[in-house]
C-alpha positions in Angstrom: 0.0 0.0 0.0 2.3 2.8 -1.1 1.6 6.3 -0.2 3.7 8.9 -2.0 4.0 12.5 -0.8 5.3 15.2 -3.1 6.4 18.4 -1.5 6.8 21.3 -3.9 7.0 25.1 -4.2 3.8 26.9 -5.2 3.0 27.7 -8.8 1.9 24.5 -10.4 -1.7 24.2 -11.7 -4.2 21.6 -10.5 -3.9 20.0 -13.9 -0.2 19.6 -13.5 -0.6 18.2 -10.0 -3.1 15.7 -11.2 -0.9 14.7 -14.2 2.0 14.1 -11.7 -0.2 12.1 -9.4 -1.4 10.0 -12.3 2.1 9.4 -13.6 3.3 8.4 -10.1 0.4 6.0 -9.7 1.1 4.5 -13.1 4.8 4.0 -12.2 4.0 2.5 -8.8 1.5 0.0 -10.2 3.8 -1.0 -13.1 7.0 -1.3 -11.1 5.8 -2.6 -7.8 2.8 -4.6 -9.0 0.2 -3.0 -6.8 -3.3 -2.3 -8.1 -4.3 1.4 -8.6 -6.7 1.1 -5.6 -3.7 0.4 -3.4 -1.8 3.6 -4.2 -2.4 7.1 -2.8 -0.5 10.3 -3.8 -0.5 13.5 -1.8 0.9 16.8 -3.0 1.8 19.4 -0.4 2.7 23.0 -1.3 5.5 24.5 0.8 6.5 28.1 0.6 10.1 28.7 -0.4 10.9 30.5 2.9 9.8 27.4 4.8 11.6 24.8 2.6 14.6 24.3 4.9 12.6 23.9 8.1 9.6 21.9 6.7 11.3 19.8 4.0 15.1 19.9 3.7 16.1 19.4 7.3 13.5 16.7 8.3 13.0 14.9 5.0 16.2 15.2 3.1 19.1 16.0 5.4 17.7 13.8 8.1 17.1 10.8 5.8 20.0 11.0 3.3 20.5 7.2 3.4 16.9 6.6 2.2 17.0 9.0 -0.8 17.1 7.3 -4.2 17.2 10.6 -5.9 19.3 13.2 -4.0 18.8 16.9 -4.6 21.4 18.8 -6.6 20.8 22.2 -5.1 22.7 24.0 -2.4 20.4 24.4 0.7 22.3 27.5 1.7 20.5 29.3 -1.2 17.3 29.4 1.0 
């Protein structure tokens, strides 16, 4: 029962978010073999000024060993 959470900056349309959720669902079902009914996808919008405290520090820096795609940006930019 995969649940995928995407955290992103504001500025993407509802259509873009739905397309992303559909693509993630399709990939999860194809790669992991789950039915569509077993997959959920959430999209959380995080303001740029809050990125370090709400995303980078707890979800990226704090879990570096679990990231299969690591960010290429410099967190000191925020």
